[in-house]
TIDREN-859200 format. One record per residue: residue number from 1; y, z, x of N, C-alpha, C in turn. Coordinates in Angstrom, 2 decimals, decimal comma. Each point is the difference from the previous one (the first is absolute). Layout:
% residues N
NODE num    n_py    n_pz    n_px   ca_py   ca_pz   ca_px    c_py    c_pz    c_px
NODE NUM       Y       Z       X       Y       Z       X       Y       Z       X
...
% end
This chain:
% residues 198
NODE num    n_py    n_pz    n_px   ca_py   ca_pz   ca_px    c_py    c_pz    c_px
NODE   1   31,19   74,98   66,14   -1,26    0,04   -0,11   -0,97   -0,51   -1,00
NODE   2   -0,88   -0,59    0,29   -1,06   -0,72   -1,17   -0,88    0,75   -0,45
NODE   3   -0,20   -0,05   -1,52   -0,83    0,66   -0,70   -1,10   -0,59   -0,32
NODE   4   -1,11    0,43   -0,33   -1,24   -0,86   -0,18   -0,72    0,20   -1,64
NODE   5    0,49    0,85   -0,64   -0,70    0,50   -1,35   -0,02   -1,42   -0,75
NODE   6    0,69   -0,61   -0,20    0,19   -1,24   -0,96   -1,17   -0,92    0,52
NODE   7    0,21   -0,28    1,35   -0,96   -0,89    0,37   -1,49    0,20    0,23
NODE   8    0,15    1,23    0,09   -1,56    0,78   -0,33   -0,59   -0,20   -1,42
NODE   9    0,95    0,06   -0,82   -0,54    0,22   -1,63   -0,35   -1,67   -0,01
NODE  10    0,53   -0,81    0,41   -0,20   -1,21   -0,08   -1,55   -0,55    0,39
NODE  11   -0,51    0,83    0,74   -1,43    0,02    0,60   -0,98    0,51   -0,97
NODE  12    0,44    0,38   -1,21   -1,03    0,30   -1,04   -1,01   -1,23   -0,30
NODE  13    0,68   -1,27    0,10   -0,72   -0,88   -0,33   -1,02   -0,56    0,93
NODE  14   -0,21    0,86    0,95   -0,95   -0,15    0,91   -1,33    0,69    0,22
NODE  15    0,17    0,99   -0,79   -1,11    1,08   -0,31   -0,79   -0,19   -1,40
NODE  16   -1,30   -0,68    0,27   -0,91   -0,20   -1,16   -0,62    1,20   -0,25
NODE  17    0,17   -0,16   -1,43   -0,94    1,29   -0,53   -1,46   -0,61   -0,68
NODE  18   -0,66    1,15   -0,33   -1,79   -0,31   -0,25   -0,64   -0,72    1,27
NODE  19    0,28    0,79    1,39   -0,61   -1,01    0,91   -1,51    0,06    0,05
NODE  20   -0,67    0,76   -0,64   -1,57    0,29    0,35   -0,64   -0,78   -1,57
NODE  21    0,98   -0,97   -0,64   -0,70   -0,29   -1,10    0,41   -1,78    0,00
NODE  22   -1,03   -0,62   -0,35    0,22   -1,44   -0,25    0,99   -0,37   -0,97
NODE  23    0,89   -0,69    0,48    1,46   -0,07   -1,34   -0,23   -1,48   -0,35
NODE  24    0,19   -0,45   -1,25    0,29   -1,50   -0,18    1,48   -0,44    0,38
NODE  25    0,67    1,13   -0,20    1,47   -0,20    0,52    0,41    1,11    1,04
NODE  26    0,72   -0,01    0,97    0,32    0,95    0,87    1,42    0,62   -0,52
NODE  27   -0,22    1,24    0,08    1,42    1,07   -0,61    0,46    0,47    1,06
NODE  28    1,43   -0,12    0,39    0,60    0,79    1,20    0,69    1,12   -0,86
NODE  29    0,53    1,25    0,83    0,55    1,14   -0,76    1,68   -0,37   -0,43
NODE  30    0,38   -1,35    0,60    1,35   -0,09   -0,64   -0,22   -0,37   -1,31
NODE  31   -1,18   -1,01   -0,51    0,10   -0,32   -1,39   -0,47    1,28   -0,75
NODE  32   -0,90    0,68    0,62   -0,47    1,26   -0,73    1,27    1,12   -0,30
NODE  33    0,78    0,03    0,95    1,14    0,93   -0,30    1,00   -0,34   -1,10
NODE  34   -0,10   -1,44    0,03    0,89   -0,70   -1,04   -0,55    0,26   -1,41
NODE  35   -1,28   -0,02   -0,08   -0,67    0,15   -1,18   -0,06    1,83   -0,57
NODE  36   -0,18    0,37    0,94   -0,01    1,54   -0,23    1,42    0,56   -0,33
NODE  37    1,10   -0,50    0,49    1,30    0,22   -0,43    0,10   -0,68   -1,41
NODE  38   -0,23   -1,07   -0,44    0,00   -0,26   -1,26   -0,69    0,72   -1,23
NODE  39   -1,24    0,40    0,68   -0,78    0,81   -1,08    0,62    1,29   -0,04
NODE  40    0,36    0,68    1,15    0,86    1,30   -0,09    0,82    0,29   -0,68
NODE  41    0,93   -1,05    0,03    1,21   -0,04   -0,89   -0,55   -0,25   -1,52
NODE  42   -0,78   -0,56   -0,16   -0,57   -0,57   -1,36   -0,72    1,64   -0,59
NODE  43   -0,49    0,90    0,70   -0,53    1,01   -0,47    0,88    1,01    0,02
NODE  44    1,37    0,18    0,68    1,03    0,80   -0,24    0,81   -0,38   -1,17
NODE  45   -0,01   -1,50   -0,33    0,69   -0,61   -1,16   -0,70    0,60   -1,19
NODE  46   -1,02   -0,02   -0,18   -0,86    0,47   -1,15   -0,06    1,43   -0,08
NODE  47   -0,07    0,73    1,26    0,30    1,40   -0,30    1,43    0,54   -0,62
NODE  48    0,99   -0,64    0,66    1,43    0,25   -1,03   -0,09   -0,70   -1,44
NODE  49   -0,61   -1,02   -0,06    0,08   -0,70   -1,17   -0,67    0,56   -1,30
NODE  50   -1,39    0,20    0,39   -0,97    0,31   -0,82   -0,24    1,61   -0,08
NODE  51    0,22    0,45    1,07   -0,66    1,31    0,32    1,56    1,36    0,12
NODE  52    1,11   -0,77   -0,32    1,06    0,94   -0,11    0,43    0,51    1,52
NODE  53   -0,21   -0,34    0,86    0,28    0,47    1,31    1,19   -0,61    0,77
NODE  54    0,59    0,74    1,03    1,17   -0,87    0,51    0,03   -0,25    1,76
NODE  55   -1,36   -0,82    0,20   -0,02   -0,28    1,30    0,96   -1,17    0,59
NODE  56    0,01    0,22    1,13    0,78   -0,84    0,87   -0,70   -1,43    0,22
NODE  57   -0,01   -0,83   -0,91   -1,02   -1,20    0,25    0,53   -0,94    1,10
NODE  58    0,86    0,10    0,41    0,28   -0,78    1,32   -0,35    0,82    1,42
NODE  59    0,01    1,29   -0,11   -0,49    0,67    1,23   -1,50   -0,28   -0,15
NODE  60   -0,76   -0,02   -1,33   -1,43   -0,12    0,11   -0,50   -1,32    0,72
NODE  61    0,95   -1,17   -0,27   -0,16   -1,27    0,74    0,22    0,12    1,26
NODE  62    0,97    0,55    0,33    0,47    0,24    1,62   -1,50    0,77    0,80
NODE  63   -0,09    1,12   -0,76   -1,20    0,67    0,89   -1,14   -1,00    0,07
NODE  64   -0,46   -0,65   -1,06   -1,24   -0,76   -0,18    0,11   -1,53    1,05
NODE  65    1,34   -0,24    0,33    0,31   -1,33    0,92   -0,49    0,81    1,31
NODE  66    0,35    1,01    0,32   -0,13    0,46    1,55   -1,48    0,93   -0,12
NODE  67   -0,54    0,09   -0,93   -1,12    0,86    0,06   -1,34   -0,29    1,01
NODE  68   -0,06   -1,21    0,36   -0,99   -0,18    1,13    0,70   -0,80    1,55
NODE  69    1,42    0,35    0,10    0,58   -0,44    1,05   -0,54    0,80    1,32
NODE  70   -0,44    1,06   -0,51   -0,78    0,30    1,68   -1,10   -0,49    0,28
NODE  71   -0,41   -0,79   -0,76   -1,51   -1,04    0,31    0,58   -0,99    1,12
NODE  72    1,28   -0,29    0,45    0,48   -0,72    0,62   -0,37    0,20    1,57
NODE  73    0,01    1,35    0,08   -0,27    0,71    1,14   -1,49    0,51   -0,03
NODE  74   -0,75    0,52   -1,02   -1,23    0,38    0,04   -0,97   -1,15   -0,47
NODE  75    0,24   -1,05   -0,63   -0,77   -0,83   -0,45   -0,44    0,68   -1,27
NODE  76   -0,70   -1,00   -1,03   -0,75    0,54   -1,03   -1,23    0,44    0,13
NODE  77   -0,25    1,31   -0,28   -1,30    0,67    0,18   -0,77   -0,38   -1,11
NODE  78   -1,04   -0,25    0,07   -1,12   -0,16   -1,32   -0,22    1,56   -0,78
NODE  79    0,40   -0,31   -1,34   -0,48    1,27   -0,61   -1,31    0,94    0,28
NODE  80   -1,01   -0,63    0,14   -1,17    0,49    0,17    0,07    1,12    1,13
NODE  81    0,92   -0,68    1,07   -0,05    0,93    1,32    1,23    1,21   -0,20
NODE  82    1,05   -0,78   -0,75    1,22    1,13   -0,01   -0,31    0,95   -0,86
NODE  83   -0,63   -0,16   -1,02   -0,35    1,44   -0,91   -1,77    0,24    0,26
NODE  84   -0,16   -0,08    1,12   -1,45    0,31    0,18   -0,23    1,60    0,01
NODE  85    0,82    0,56    0,27   -0,09    1,61   -0,01    1,56    0,73    0,03
NODE  86    0,35    1,10   -0,15    1,32    0,51   -0,15    0,57    0,21    1,37
NODE  87   -0,87   -0,03    1,10    0,40    0,09    1,58    0,49   -1,23    0,26
NODE  88   -0,61   -1,15   -0,36    0,37   -1,60    0,12    1,40   -0,33   -0,68
NODE  89    0,00    0,50   -1,26    0,86   -0,12   -1,09    1,54    0,63    0,84
NODE  90   -0,26    1,23    0,27    1,14    0,72    0,33    0,46   -0,47    1,51
NODE  91   -0,82   -0,36    0,91    0,16   -0,59    1,40    0,90   -1,15   -0,31
NODE  92   -0,22   -0,92   -0,91    0,39   -1,21   -0,36    1,42    0,07   -0,47
NODE  93    0,09    0,91   -0,63    1,38    0,18   -0,89    1,08    0,62    1,17
NODE  94   -0,48    0,61    0,96    0,59    0,48    1,14    0,79   -1,12    0,79
NODE  95   -1,18   -1,11    0,22    0,31   -1,24    0,86    1,11   -0,62   -1,01
NODE  96   -0,26   -0,17   -1,38    1,03   -0,65   -0,91    1,37    0,42    0,40
NODE  97    0,13    1,41   -0,17    1,45    1,10    0,10    0,39   -0,62    1,39
NODE  98   -0,84    0,12    1,05    0,53   -0,53    1,30    0,53   -1,40    0,08
NODE  99   -0,50   -0,78   -0,43    0,17   -1,49   -0,24    1,39   -0,20   -0,84
NODE 100    0,16    0,74   -1,08    1,14   -0,07   -0,79    1,15    0,45    0,64
NODE 101   -0,27    1,12    0,77    1,07    0,45    1,05    0,61   -1,09    0,85
NODE 102   -0,98   -0,29    0,61    0,13   -1,05    1,06    1,04   -1,13   -0,33
NODE 103   -0,56   -0,57   -1,42    0,90   -0,91   -0,85    1,28    0,32    0,03
NODE 104    0,31    1,26   -0,92    1,35    0,48   -0,26    0,91    0,13    1,34
NODE 105   -0,75    0,52    0,97    0,66   -0,05    1,49    0,70   -1,47    0,50
NODE 106   -0,42   -1,02   -0,76    0,53   -1,45    0,23    1,42   -0,26   -0,84
NODE 107    0,55    1,18   -0,75    1,23   -0,15   -0,79    1,09    0,65    0,78
NODE 108    1,02   -0,43   -0,13    1,17    0,99    0,56   -0,05    1,23   -0,87
NODE 109    0,51    1,02    0,59   -0,20    1,38   -0,66    0,57    0,08   -1,22
NODE 110    1,36   -0,72   -0,14    0,62    0,26   -1,36   -0,65   -0,98   -0,98
NODE 111   -0,93   -0,84    0,09   -0,62   -0,65   -0,95   -1,29    0,65   -0,44
NODE 112   -0,64    0,54    1,00   -1,02    0,57    0,04   -0,44    1,03   -1,13
NODE 113    0,84    0,78   -0,25   -0,07    0,83   -1,15   -0,27   -0,58   -1,41
NODE 114    0,58   -1,16   -0,22   -0,17   -0,67   -1,18   -1,47   -0,42   -0,26
NODE 115   -0,72    0,18    1,06   -1,32   -0,60    0,22   -1,05    1,27   -0,51
NODE 116    0,28    1,04    0,60   -0,70    1,19    0,31   -1,22    0,28   -1,36
NODE 117    0,92    0,20   -1,18   -0,58    0,20   -1,32   -1,02   -1,05   -0,38
NODE 118    0,20   -1,21    0,27   -0,46   -0,97   -0,12   -1,60   -0,11    0,92
NODE 119    0,07    0,33    1,24   -1,06    0,00    0,74   -0,83    1,50   -0,11
NODE 120    0,81    1,09   -0,23   -0,57    1,29   -0,10    0,15    0,44   -1,06
NODE 121   -1,04    0,61   -0,81   -0,08    0,61   -1,27    1,29    1,13   -0,09
NODE 122    0,81   -0,13   -0,91    0,85    1,14   -0,51   -0,30    0,51   -1,07
NODE 123   -0,31    1,34   -0,11   -0,70    0,87   -1,13    0,67   -0,65   -1,33
NODE 124    1,34   -0,18    0,05    0,84   -0,40   -1,30   -0,77   -1,45   -0,41
NODE 125   -0,62   -0,64    0,59   -0,35   -1,36   -0,10   -1,67    0,02   -0,21
NODE 126   -0,63    1,14   -0,22   -1,73    0,33   -0,10   -0,31   -1,22   -0,91
NODE 127    0,38    0,13   -1,37   -0,51   -0,87   -0,75    0,49   -1,46    0,23
NODE 128    0,89   -0,36    0,54   -0,01   -1,44    0,38   -1,02   -0,52    1,01
NODE 129   -0,24    1,03    0,95   -1,01   -0,22    0,90   -1,52   -0,05   -0,66
NODE 130   -0,09    0,52   -1,09   -1,36    0,05   -0,44   -0,11   -1,48   -0,79
NODE 131    1,31   -0,36   -0,46   -0,13   -1,30   -0,91   -0,52   -1,09    1,12
NODE 132    0,93    0,11    1,25   -0,29   -1,03    1,08   -1,35   -0,09    0,44
NODE 133   -0,77    1,29    0,13   -1,53   -0,33    0,19   -0,51   -0,53   -1,13
NODE 134    0,12    0,36   -1,08   -0,57   -0,76   -1,15   -0,02   -1,58    0,16
NODE 135    1,60   -0,37    0,32    0,17   -1,57    0,18   -0,56   -0,43    1,13
NODE 136   -0,45    0,66    1,08   -0,65   -0,40    1,10   -1,54   -0,09   -0,38
NODE 137   -0,50    0,77   -1,09   -1,25   -0,06   -0,56   -0,21   -1,31   -0,92
NODE 138    1,29   -0,02   -0,58   -0,41   -1,06   -0,95    0,19   -1,23    0,76
NODE 139    0,80   -0,38    0,78   -0,02   -1,10    0,89   -1,46   -0,26    0,70
NODE 140   -0,50    0,94    0,34   -1,35   -0,22    0,76   -1,32   -0,50   -1,27
NODE 141    0,41    0,53   -0,87   -0,78   -0,50   -1,55    0,29   -1,46   -0,03
NODE 142    1,26   -0,08   -0,25    0,48   -1,60   -0,24   -0,79   -0,83    0,84
NODE 143    0,07    0,28    1,34   -0,73   -0,66    1,12   -1,51   -0,48   -0,27
NODE 144   -0,46    1,15   -0,41   -1,38    0,08   -0,25   -0,45   -1,08   -1,10
NODE 145    0,89   -0,09   -1,13    0,20   -0,66   -1,30    0,01   -1,39    0,49
NODE 146    1,00   -0,51    0,97    0,25   -1,05    0,41   -0,96   -0,78    0,66
NODE 147   -0,47    0,89    0,87   -1,61   -0,45    0,83   -1,00   -0,18   -0,66
NODE 148   -0,10    0,71   -1,41   -1,10   -0,09   -0,47    0,05   -1,43   -0,89
NODE 149    1,45   -0,01   -0,46   -0,01   -1,57   -0,77   -0,09   -1,13    0,60
NODE 150    0,19    0,00    1,43   -0,15   -0,90    0,96   -1,52   -0,49    0,40
NODE 151   -0,86    0,88   -0,58   -1,38    0,16    0,24   -0,65    0,73    1,11
NODE 152    0,76    0,85    0,61   -0,30    0,86    1,00   -0,52    1,20   -0,59
NODE 153   -1,34    0,20    0,49   -0,83    1,21   -0,48    0,42    1,44    0,97
NODE 154    0,43   -0,33    1,10    0,39    0,93    1,17    1,00    1,09   -0,49
NODE 155    0,76   -0,10   -1,01    0,64    1,25   -0,45   -0,37    0,93   -1,24
NODE 156   -1,27   -0,57   -0,41   -0,50    0,60   -1,49   -0,12    1,47    0,28
NODE 157   -0,64    0,44    1,07    0,05    1,49    0,04    1,19    0,89    0,41
NODE 158    1,02   -0,70    0,52    1,05    0,27    0,42    0,97    0,39   -1,62
NODE 159   -0,29   -0,93   -0,49    0,72   -0,26   -1,37   -0,32    1,38   -0,82
NODE 160   -1,48    0,12   -0,07   -0,52    1,23   -0,68    0,54    1,43    0,57
NODE 161    0,10   -0,07    1,11    0,42    1,49    0,54    1,71   -0,08   -0,20
NODE 162    0,66   -0,98    0,16    1,45    0,33   -0,01    0,13    0,09   -1,56
NODE 163   -0,48   -0,54   -0,85    0,26    0,25   -1,60   -0,41    1,36   -0,25
NODE 164   -1,02    0,61    0,76   -0,39    1,46   -0,09    1,25    0,76    0,28
NODE 165    0,36   -0,24    1,17    1,18    0,80    0,61    1,17   -0,04   -0,66
NODE 166    0,10   -1,11   -0,79    1,47   -0,25   -0,81   -0,38    0,68   -1,29
NODE 167   -0,94    0,30   -0,72   -0,28    0,50   -1,15   -0,10    1,71    0,35
NODE 168   -0,38    0,19    1,17   -0,17    1,41    0,21    1,65    0,52    0,51
NODE 169    1,06   -0,81    0,09    1,26    0,30    0,14    0,53    0,74   -1,34
NODE 170   -0,58   -0,35   -0,93    0,60    0,20   -1,32    1,53   -0,14   -0,27
NODE 171    0,59   -0,91    0,48    1,67   -0,15   -0,21    0,23   -0,80   -0,96
NODE 172    0,59    0,66   -1,19    0,54   -0,95   -1,06    0,44   -1,33   -0,07
NODE 173    0,83    0,00    1,32    0,72   -1,40    0,32   -1,19   -0,79    0,32
NODE 174   -0,86    0,27    0,94   -1,21   -1,11    0,29   -0,71   -0,34   -1,11
NODE 175   -0,28    0,96   -0,81   -0,94   -0,38   -1,14    0,57   -0,81   -0,98
NODE 176    1,21   -0,14   -0,23    0,96   -0,74   -0,61   -0,17   -1,57    0,53
NODE 177    0,48    0,07    1,42   -0,25   -1,25    0,69   -1,03   -0,58   -0,16
NODE 178   -1,28    0,67    0,41   -1,52   -0,60   -0,18   -0,06   -0,44   -1,54
NODE 179    0,22    0,63   -0,83    0,08   -0,53   -1,37    0,61   -1,49   -0,27
NODE 180    1,23    0,35    0,26    1,01   -1,24   -0,49    0,28   -1,08    1,07
NODE 181   -0,30    0,01    1,13    0,65   -0,64    1,07   -1,21   -0,55    0,79
NODE 182   -0,96    0,74    0,29   -1,20   -0,33    1,18   -0,72   -1,10   -0,82
NODE 183   -0,38   -0,32   -1,39   -0,93   -1,07   -0,33    0,55   -1,35    0,36
NODE 184    1,34   -0,05    0,20    0,52   -1,20    0,13   -0,35   -0,74    1,62
NODE 185   -0,43    1,02    0,73   -0,20   -0,36    1,54   -1,18   -0,70   -0,19
NODE 186   -0,91   -0,18   -0,86   -1,18   -0,93   -0,04    0,26   -1,19   -0,51
NODE 187    1,26   -0,41   -0,60    0,11   -1,42   -0,92    0,64   -0,94    1,20
NODE 188   -0,44   -1,34   -0,32    0,51   -1,08    0,75    1,44   -0,03   -0,28
NODE 189    0,64   -1,06    1,07    1,36   -0,31   -0,17    0,35   -0,32   -1,66
NODE 190   -0,95   -1,23   -0,26    0,37   -0,26   -1,56   -0,14    0,84   -1,07
NODE 191   -0,79    1,07    0,40   -0,03    1,13   -1,13    1,09    0,89    0,11
NODE 192    0,58    0,10    1,35    1,16    0,89   -0,04    1,44   -0,73   -0,42
NODE 193   -0,11   -1,42    0,06    1,30   -0,56   -0,32   -0,33   -1,06   -0,91
NODE 194   -0,59    0,26   -1,12   -0,23   -0,92   -1,10    1,08   -1,20   -0,33
NODE 195   -0,50   -1,29   -0,54    1,19   -0,81   -0,27    0,68    0,32   -1,24
NODE 196    1,29   -0,05   -0,28    0,55    0,37   -0,86    0,06   -1,25   -1,13
NODE 197   -0,50    0,67   -1,45   -0,03   -1,12   -0,99    1,16    0,21   -1,00
NODE 198    0,61   -1,14   -0,36    0,96    0,13   -0,92   -0,28   -0,66   -1,36
% end
């Protein structure tokens, strides 16, 4: 029997984000998911190293890697619509759960169990999911910064709104990342990698 899960995952690269906005560079959910995975891993590492926690950093990265996989089926719903009110938000969450179940059904049953707690929240991983959500917001903020630096003013309001939502989360890991690592995203390549002097 053929199983379609991994072939479906490869289609993340065909789903564009920010569909209602004029982009200087398009971003697909495959690229976005990798960035969110890197950021979620970073937040979990910060949590363990700086805040004395013992989170599973690898699982944080994995949850983030698949956090938008349902969009292969649903497409990327623009934020102003998805979060317009609680009824729409709840209905879309149900659609996402159905899409995730459909994707997991594309795996052999003996392998499927290894993916359940990556696609669906396990109460034991509640804090990891919070960090993944924060990483998702950070990725959106980084996109806004990059668009603004390319001269695109389309993302200015989105940036202000996303910054407000990040600050409202009040996660110490995120505050540390914002202070120590976020400023680098406004730098040029030469500023990021200055020539070494002897």
